[in-house]
C-alpha positions in Angstrom: 86.1 86.9 106.5 89.7 85.5 106.0 91.9 86.5 108.9 96.1 86.8 108.7 98.1 86.3 111.4 101.8 87.9 110.7 105.1 87.0 112.5 108.8 87.1 112.0 109.8 90.4 112.4 112.5 91.9 114.5 115.7 93.9 114.4 118.4 93.1 112.3 121.5 95.0 111.0 121.7 96.1 107.5 122.8 93.4 105.3 120.9 90.6 107.3 118.2 88.6 106.9 114.4 88.1 108.0 111.9 85.5 107.0 108.2 86.8 107.5 105.0 84.3 107.9 101.4 84.9 107.3 99.2 82.4 108.2 95.6 82.5 106.6 92.4 81.1 108.4 91.5 79.9 104.9 93.4 79.4 101.5 90.8 78.1 99.1 89.7 81.3 97.4 89.8 81.3 93.8 91.6 84.2 91.5 93.0 85.8 94.6 96.4 86.6 95.6 98.0 87.0 99.0 100.4 89.8 99.3 102.9 91.6 101.7 102.4 95.0 102.4 104.9 97.5 104.6 103.8 100.9 106.2 106.8 103.0 107.7 106.3 105.8 110.2 104.7 108.9 108.3 104.4 107.0 105.2 101.2 105.5 103.4 101.0 101.6 103.1 102.7 100.4 100.2 102.8 96.8 98.4 106.1 94.7 98.5 105.2 91.5 96.8 102.4 89.2 96.1 101.6 85.5 94.8 98.6 84.3 93.1 97.0 81.4 94.7 95.9 79.9 91.6 98.8 80.0 89.4 102.0 81.1 91.8 102.6 84.0 89.9 104.7 86.5 91.7 105.2 90.0 91.7 107.5 92.5 93.4 107.9 96.1 93.9 111.0 97.2 92.2 113.2 98.2 95.5 112.8 95.0 96.8 113.5 92.7 93.4 116.2 90.4 93.9 116.4 90.8 97.6 113.1 89.7 98.7 111.4 86.2 97.7 107.8 85.3 98.3 106.5 81.8 98.7 103.5 79.7 100.0 102.7 76.8 101.5 99.0 75.6 100.8 99.2 72.6 103.4 99.9 75.2 106.1 97.8 78.1 104.6 101.0 80.3 104.9 102.9 82.7 102.7 106.4 83.5 103.4 108.4 86.4 102.7 112.1 85.9 102.6 114.1 89.1 102.9 117.6 89.4 102.3 120.1 92.1 101.9 117.9 94.4 104.2 118.3 98.1 104.3 117.2 100.8 106.8 114.6 102.0 104.3 113.1 98.5 104.7 112.0 99.4 108.2 108.3 99.5 108.9 105.4 97.1 109.9 104.9 94.5 107.5 101.1 93.2 106.9 99.6 90.5 104.6 96.0 90.8 103.0 94.2 88.8 100.1 92.7 90.5 97.1 91.7 89.7 93.6 94.3 88.6 91.4 93.7 91.0 88.6 95.2 94.0 91.0 98.4 92.1 91.5 100.2 93.7 88.5 99.9 97.1 90.1 101.9 95.8 93.2 104.9 96.4 91.1 104.6 100.0 91.6 103.5 100.0 95.3 100.0 99.5 94.8 98.0 98.7 98.2 94.5 97.8 98.5 92.0 100.2 100.4 89.2 97.5 100.8 90.8 95.0 103.0 90.9 94.8 107.1 94.3 94.8 108.2 95.7 92.8 111.0 98.4 94.1 113.3 101.4 93.2 111.2 105.1 92.4 112.2 107.4 95.1 112.9 110.9 94.9 111.0 113.5 97.1 112.1 116.7 97.3 110.2 119.8 99.2 111.7 122.5 100.9 109.8 
């Protein structure tokens, strides 16, 4: 089972930036994507962004388009999420996970997989 370690969260003022990192135990599975997801207190987990491991195609949930950028470094087995222009509503625990790439388009509307094991995530807190 692939394992992920998320890091890079913290406390930032509205309008600030953070870069999250997701290090995978392996990075060689075909037809998969790796995505970032978040869960705010009292809310369901939702998709934020994902990147296909085969063709680098990216997807973003509508509320983060133009503010967040996902990227990956194959040699480091790491997926990054650069978050700019942060808003208080971005406050959540952020997680990463791998899933079959054919689910990726659904992430644009906040889809999150129910069939993965989640790690501890990294807390992002945006103050107003």
